[in-house]
N, C-alpha and C positions, 0 to 999 in steps of 0.2 A: 504493500500500499504506500509506496514511495517513501518509506522510512529511510533515513540516511544515518549511518553509524560510522564513527571514527574508532579505529582500533590501533592500539600500539603494536607495530609490526614485530618488535623484538619479544614482547611478552604475551601477545594475544589479549591483553586487557582492554575492555571497552573503555574508551575515553569519554565519549558522549554519544547521545542518540537524539536525532531530530525527527519528530513525527508531525507531518503537515496535517494530520487528522482527516485524511482523505475519506474514510468511511463516513464521518460526520458530514463532510461537505457534499457527498453524493447520496446521502440518505434519501431514498424514495426516487432517485433519478437513475439514468443509465449506469450500469455497473459491469457490463461485459468487458473483460480485459483490463479492469482497473488495478489488478494486482501486479501488472508488469511494470518494470522500471527499465528505461532505456539507458541509463547511466547518469553520471554527474560530471561536472567539470570543476577543476580547481584552478583559480587565477588570483594572484596577489594573496590576500589574507582571507579569501572567501571561497566557499564551496557553492556551486550553483546547481540547483536541481529543478527539474521541470515536473510538474505533477500531471496526472492523468486528466484532471478537471481544468487544466489550462493555466495554472499559476506558474510563474518563474520566480523561484525563491533564492535569495542570497543568504547564506549561513556563515557566521563567523567561524573560521576554521579552527580556532583555538578553543572556543567555548561551546560551539554548537548552538548558539542562540541565533534566532532569525534576525538578520540586518535589515532586509526589506523583502516585500512581495509585490508582484504586479500580475494582473490578469492579462493573458495574451490574446484572448478572444472572449466574446460575450458569454456569460454563464449559460444561457439558453441555446447556444449554438451547437449543432450536431457535429462537434469537432473534438479532437483530442491530440495530445502531443505524442509524436511517434519516434523522436530521436533525442539524443543527449544534447543539452545546451552547448553552445560554443561561446567562448569568452576570449577577447583579444582587445588590443588598444582601440 
């Protein structure tokens, strides 16, 4: 459900987890395929994630806290994000 987790590569310890609460956002709406995640992007000090319901979210890479979120298409549109976000200058 588009949950993003940061794990210490040396120890396997979970550092943080970010849950965009996709299940709540889609309650009573289209849900086919909502469990898929096409990937994340790391740029600067942010992790970028795109959710099935059309949000692009920036997450602070150190804390796992949401920095910002923007809707990429209208909430009632019959669309969904099918690829990992791209980040560059």
